[in-house]
C-alpha positions in Angstrom: 72.7 66.6 19.3 71.1 63.5 17.8 70.2 60.7 20.2 69.0 57.3 19.1 67.5 54.3 21.0 65.5 51.3 20.1 62.0 51.0 21.5 58.8 48.9 21.1 58.1 45.3 20.2 59.2 45.8 16.6 62.3 47.9 17.4 61.0 51.3 16.2 63.7 53.9 16.2 63.2 56.9 18.4 65.4 59.8 17.2 65.5 63.2 18.9 62.3 62.2 20.7 60.4 61.7 17.4 59.3 58.0 16.8 60.1 56.6 13.4 62.7 59.2 12.5 66.1 57.9 11.4 69.3 59.7 12.1 70.5 61.8 9.2 73.9 61.2 7.6 76.4 63.9 7.2 76.1 65.2 3.6 79.0 64.5 1.3 80.6 61.8 3.6 80.8 58.1 3.2 79.5 57.7 6.8 78.4 54.2 7.6 79.7 52.9 4.3 83.3 53.9 5.2 83.0 52.3 8.6 81.7 49.1 7.1 84.4 49.1 4.5 87.1 49.6 7.1 85.8 46.7 9.2 85.5 44.4 6.3 89.0 45.2 5.0 90.5 44.8 8.4 88.9 41.3 8.8 90.2 40.3 5.3 93.7 41.5 6.0 93.9 39.8 9.4 92.6 36.6 7.9 95.3 36.7 5.3 98.0 37.3 7.9 96.9 34.3 9.9 96.8 32.1 6.7 100.3 33.3 5.8 101.7 32.5 9.2 100.3 29.0 9.2 97.9 27.3 11.6 99.7 25.8 14.7 96.9 25.5 17.3 96.2 22.0 18.6 92.7 20.6 17.9 90.5 19.9 20.9 89.0 16.5 21.3 85.6 16.9 19.7 83.1 14.8 17.8 80.9 11.9 18.6 81.6 9.8 21.8 82.0 6.1 21.9 81.6 3.8 24.8 84.8 1.7 25.3 85.4 -1.4 27.4 87.1 -0.8 30.7 90.7 -2.0 31.0 91.2 -4.7 33.7 94.3 -4.7 36.0 94.2 -8.4 36.6 92.3 -11.5 35.4 91.0 -13.9 38.0 91.9 -17.6 37.8 89.5 -19.5 35.5 88.4 -16.4 33.7 89.2 -15.9 30.0 92.1 -13.6 29.0 91.2 -10.0 27.8 90.2 -10.0 24.2 90.8 -7.3 21.7 88.3 -4.5 21.5 86.0 -4.0 18.4 85.3 -0.3 19.4 87.6 2.4 18.2 88.1 6.0 19.4 88.4 8.0 16.2 88.7 11.5 17.8 91.8 13.0 19.4 91.7 11.9 23.1 91.6 14.7 25.7 95.0 13.6 27.1 96.8 14.1 23.8 95.3 17.6 23.6 96.3 18.4 27.2 99.9 17.2 26.6 100.2 19.1 23.3 101.7 16.0 21.7 101.3 17.4 18.2 103.7 20.2 19.0 106.2 17.8 20.8 106.2 15.5 17.7 107.7 18.4 15.6 110.9 18.1 17.7 111.2 14.5 18.8 109.9 11.0 18.1 111.7 8.8 20.6 113.8 7.1 17.9 116.7 5.2 19.2 115.3 4.8 22.8 114.0 1.6 24.4 111.4 1.8 27.1 111.1 -1.2 29.5 107.5 -1.8 30.6 107.4 -3.8 33.9 103.8 -4.9 34.0 101.6 -7.9 32.9 103.5 -8.3 29.6 103.1 -6.6 26.2 101.4 -8.3 23.3 103.9 -8.3 20.4 101.0 -8.7 18.0 99.3 -5.5 18.9 98.9 -3.6 15.6 100.0 -0.2 16.9 103.2 -1.7 18.3 104.0 -4.2 15.6 107.7 -4.7 14.9 108.9 -2.7 17.9 108.3 -5.1 20.8 111.0 -7.4 22.2 110.4 -9.4 25.3 112.1 -11.1 28.3 110.9 -14.6 28.7 107.2 -15.0 28.1 106.4 -11.3 28.4 105.6 -11.0 24.7 102.1 -12.2 25.5 99.6 -10.4 27.7 96.6 -12.2 29.1 95.4 -9.1 31.2 96.1 -6.4 28.6 97.3 -3.8 31.2 100.9 -3.9 30.1 100.0 -3.6 26.4 97.8 -0.6 27.3 100.7 1.1 29.1 103.1 0.3 26.2 100.6 1.9 23.8 100.6 5.1 25.8 104.4 5.1 25.6 104.8 4.3 21.9 101.7 3.3 19.9 101.8 4.5 16.3 98.9 6.1 14.5 96.6 3.6 12.8 94.2 4.2 9.9 91.0 5.8 10.9 92.0 6.8 14.4 94.0 9.7 15.9 95.1 8.1 19.1 98.9 7.7 19.4 101.5 7.1 22.0 103.9 9.8 23.2 107.1 8.4 21.5 105.9 6.7 18.4 109.3 5.6 17.2 110.6 4.2 20.5 111.0 0.5 21.0 109.3 -1.5 23.8 111.0 -4.1 26.0 108.3 -6.2 27.6 109.1 -7.5 31.1 106.7 -9.2 33.6 106.4 -7.6 37.0 103.5 -9.9 37.9 102.4 -13.4 37.0 100.5 -14.0 33.8 97.2 -12.9 35.4 98.4 -9.7 37.1 99.2 -10.8 40.6 102.1 -8.6 41.8 104.8 -9.1 44.4 107.8 -7.1 45.4 110.2 -9.8 44.2 108.5 -10.0 40.8 108.7 -6.2 40.4 112.4 -6.1 41.5 113.2 -8.9 39.1 111.4 -7.0 36.3 113.3 -3.8 36.9 116.6 -5.7 36.8 115.7 -7.6 33.6 114.7 -4.3 31.9 118.0 -2.6 32.9 120.0 -5.6 31.8 118.0 -5.8 28.5 119.2 -2.4 27.4 116.3 -0.1 28.3 117.1 3.6 28.8 113.8 4.3 30.5 111.7 1.8 32.6 108.1 2.3 33.7 106.8 0.4 36.6 103.0 0.1 37.1 103.0 -1.5 40.5 102.7 0.6 43.7 103.4 -1.6 46.7 102.6 -0.7 50.3 106.0 -1.9 51.6 109.5 -1.3 50.5 112.1 -4.2 50.3 115.8 -4.7 49.9 115.2 -6.3 46.5 113.4 -3.2 45.2 116.1 -0.8 46.5 118.8 -3.0 45.0 117.0 -3.0 41.6 116.6 0.8 41.6 120.2 1.2 42.6 121.3 -0.9 39.7 119.2 1.2 37.3 121.0 4.4 38.7 124.4 2.9 38.1 123.5 1.9 34.6 122.1 5.4 33.9 118.5 4.1 33.4 115.6 6.3 34.4 113.0 4.5 36.5 109.5 6.0 36.3 106.8 4.5 38.6 103.2 5.0 39.7 103.2 7.0 42.9 100.1 5.3 44.2 98.0 2.2 43.3 95.3 2.7 40.7 92.1 4.2 41.9 89.7 1.8 43.6 86.6 1.0 41.6 84.2 -0.3 44.3 81.5 2.0 45.5 82.5 1.7 49.1 86.1 2.7 48.5 85.1 5.8 46.5 83.2 7.2 49.6 86.4 8.5 51.1 90.0 9.1 50.1 92.6 6.9 51.8 95.2 8.7 53.9 98.3 10.0 52.1 101.3 7.7 52.4 104.3 6.5 50.3 104.3 3.5 48.0 107.2 1.6 46.4 109.3 1.6 44.3 108.1 5.1 43.5 109.2 6.5 46.9 112.7 5.0 46.6 115.6 7.4 45.9 116.2 8.0 42.2 112.7 7.0 41.0 110.5 9.6 39.2 107.2 9.2 41.0 104.0 10.0 39.0 100.4 10.9 40.1 97.4 10.8 37.9 95.1 13.7 37.1 91.8 14.2 35.3 90.9 16.5 32.4 90.7 19.4 34.8 94.1 18.7 36.3 92.6 17.4 39.5 93.0 14.1 41.3 90.1 11.7 40.7 87.5 11.2 43.4 88.5 8.6 46.0 92.1 8.2 44.5 95.0 7.1 46.7 97.4 9.9 47.4 100.9 10.7 48.6 103.0 13.7 49.5 106.1 12.6 47.7 105.1 12.6 44.0 107.5 14.3 41.6 105.2 14.9 38.6 101.6 14.4 37.4 100.2 13.3 34.1 96.8 12.4 32.6 95.5 9.2 34.1 91.7 9.4 34.5 89.6 8.0 31.7 92.4 7.8 29.2 92.2 5.9 25.9 94.6 3.1 25.0 95.1 -0.1 22.9 94.3 -3.7 23.8 96.4 -6.9 23.4 94.8 -7.8 20.1 92.8 -6.2 17.2 92.9 -2.5 16.6 90.2 -1.3 18.9 90.6 0.7 22.2 90.0 0.4 25.9 89.5 3.1 28.5 91.4 3.0 31.8 92.4 5.1 34.9 95.2 5.2 37.4 98.6 6.4 38.2 100.1 3.4 36.3 98.8 4.9 33.1 100.1 8.4 34.0 103.5 6.8 34.5 103.3 5.5 30.9 102.9 9.1 29.6 105.9 10.3 31.6 108.0 7.4 30.4 107.1 8.3 26.8 108.0 11.9 27.5 111.3 10.7 29.0 111.9 8.7 25.7 111.4 11.9 23.7 113.9 13.8 25.9 116.5 11.1 25.7 116.1 10.9 21.9 116.9 14.6 21.4 119.3 15.0 24.4 121.3 11.8 24.5 124.0 13.6 26.5 121.8 14.0 29.5 122.0 11.5 32.4 118.9 9.7 33.7 118.9 12.1 36.7 119.2 15.2 34.4 116.3 13.8 32.3 114.1 13.6 35.4 115.1 17.1 36.4 114.3 18.5 33.0 110.8 16.8 33.0 110.1 18.3 36.4 111.5 21.8 35.8 109.7 22.2 32.4 106.4 20.9 33.8 103.3 23.1 34.2 103.4 24.7 37.7 100.9 23.1 40.1 100.9 21.5 43.6 102.4 18.5 41.8 103.9 19.9 38.5 102.0 18.6 35.4 103.9 17.0 32.6 104.6 19.2 29.5 106.4 17.1 26.8 106.6 20.0 24.4 108.4 22.2 26.9 110.7 19.3 27.9 111.9 18.5 24.4 112.3 22.2 23.4 114.0 23.3 26.7 117.8 23.5 27.0 119.7 22.9 30.2 122.5 25.4 31.0 126.0 24.2 30.3 126.7 23.8 34.1 123.8 21.4 34.3 125.2 19.2 31.7 128.7 19.1 33.1 128.4 16.3 35.8 129.4 12.8 34.6 127.1 9.9 34.5 126.1 8.7 37.9 126.7 12.1 39.5 123.9 14.3 40.8 122.8 17.1 38.5 122.8 20.5 40.1 119.7 22.7 40.2 119.7 25.1 37.2 117.3 27.3 35.3 115.8 26.2 32.0 115.9 28.4 28.9 113.2 28.0 26.3 114.2 28.5 22.7 112.7 31.2 20.5 109.3 30.4 19.1 109.9 29.5 15.4 106.4 30.6 14.5 107.0 34.2 15.7 109.2 35.2 12.6 106.6 34.2 9.9 103.8 35.8 12.0 105.7 39.1 12.2 106.5 39.0 8.5 102.8 38.3 7.7 101.6 41.1 9.9 103.8 43.8 8.2 101.7 44.0 5.0 98.6 43.9 7.2 99.8 46.9 9.1 100.6 48.7 5.9 97.2 47.9 4.5 95.5 49.2 7.6 97.5 52.4 7.3 96.2 52.9 3.7 92.6 52.2 4.7 92.8 54.7 7.6 94.3 57.3 5.3 91.5 56.9 2.7 88.8 57.1 5.3 90.4 60.2 6.9 90.6 61.9 3.5 87.1 61.0 2.5 85.2 61.4 5.7 87.1 63.6 8.3 88.7 66.3 6.1 85.5 67.2 4.1 83.5 67.6 7.4 86.3 69.6 8.9 86.3 72.0 5.9 82.5 72.5 6.3 83.0 73.4 9.9 85.7 76.0 9.0 88.6 74.0 10.3 92.1 75.0 9.2 95.5 73.7 10.2 97.1 75.8 13.0 100.1 77.8 12.0 103.4 77.5 14.0 104.0 80.5 16.2 107.1 82.6 15.2 109.0 84.4 17.9 109.0 88.2 17.5 112.1 88.7 19.6 114.3 91.4 18.0 118.0 91.0 17.5 118.6 93.6 20.1 116.8 91.7 22.7 118.7 88.5 22.0 121.3 87.9 24.7 124.8 87.1 23.6 126.6 84.4 25.7 130.4 84.4 25.4 132.1 81.1 24.6 132.9 79.2 27.7 130.2 80.9 29.8 128.6 78.9 32.5 125.2 79.2 34.1 125.8 82.8 35.1 126.4 83.9 31.5 130.1 85.1 32.0 133.3 83.6 33.0 136.1 85.2 34.9 139.5 85.0 33.5 
């Protein structure tokens, strides 16, 4: 038996205990050449199969990094309004990769759906939203930039030279103020904003504010949305504190409003690892989670980008996904749309948004039966067949056939000659030598005992 190992600084071969000796090849066989041929041919065939099936994997966010200005949530009195950014993020942001938006866009675009953004206003001149923003009152301008950022997460279109885009690129935006012009929020302003968005024809409304106290005005506005079949999405908690002292410990879990009101889809923010940011506010009543830590978005002017964090931004992603669902499933009520977003989400302590699963899932007929304004029953979700599976299987058939031919050639050229040299012969089938006399005759109708009694 030949044994081989590598030894010494220069990798000298040691074969059968003799340094420098190389293992001898079997005479008359292809040996290593056949093995190399088989490996190369297999690789080529598999590469061809993948090419025939088509590439469908989402690209990861790679490439050079760029430092972006931080998005403000308010502008103090006497300070200038937020200007447009001159810096652009040209790579795919991590949040788009995480949400598999490229796959979701193959099935839905948000066309025909209007999303109300209750925030600091939305700049109608933002290039990525141009031509798709209508406003209530003076909400078509945005001194702070926060509302424009959220609207961009919902519906920004792709711009030349960048790969950032909103979730529902063909949805329309209804800008509504839920604060004063500089970002100061009150319950009355938020309630008025929700009412204005509902009355303005929005099918989905995203609310960035998370208030410590509920109010009759907030509950009334949310109830109006439910009666009008409008889905309200809201930040489950205030955006993460940015001061060093507040980051030292996480505040105790509690409810915030209007997110905690009945009928509102409450959203938490998570980071690139699916975890809550350090020092973030928290709650025990959130319905779904979405990217919201260090996400890229647009500004109120120019075509540059900002970076921001907070549950208000995560709510923008969920509102965009709701627009996708309502564009492909207009028969679903607001409550059913929320149920579908939650039931199709990635399983976690707080389920994580999965827009692709939401737009490609189908509710059972019993789930679609209730009329508008009625509660949707709990029901399983069925995923449709993967359309890429058929082409992949068809591409792999010739691959399997080619591998079979290669194996047969190697067998004939390598294994059979060696077997003949070793005296190998196919075994012959054994033939029974039982004589006709020894064969037992069983009468027709006989049972296990061999005879039957008449």
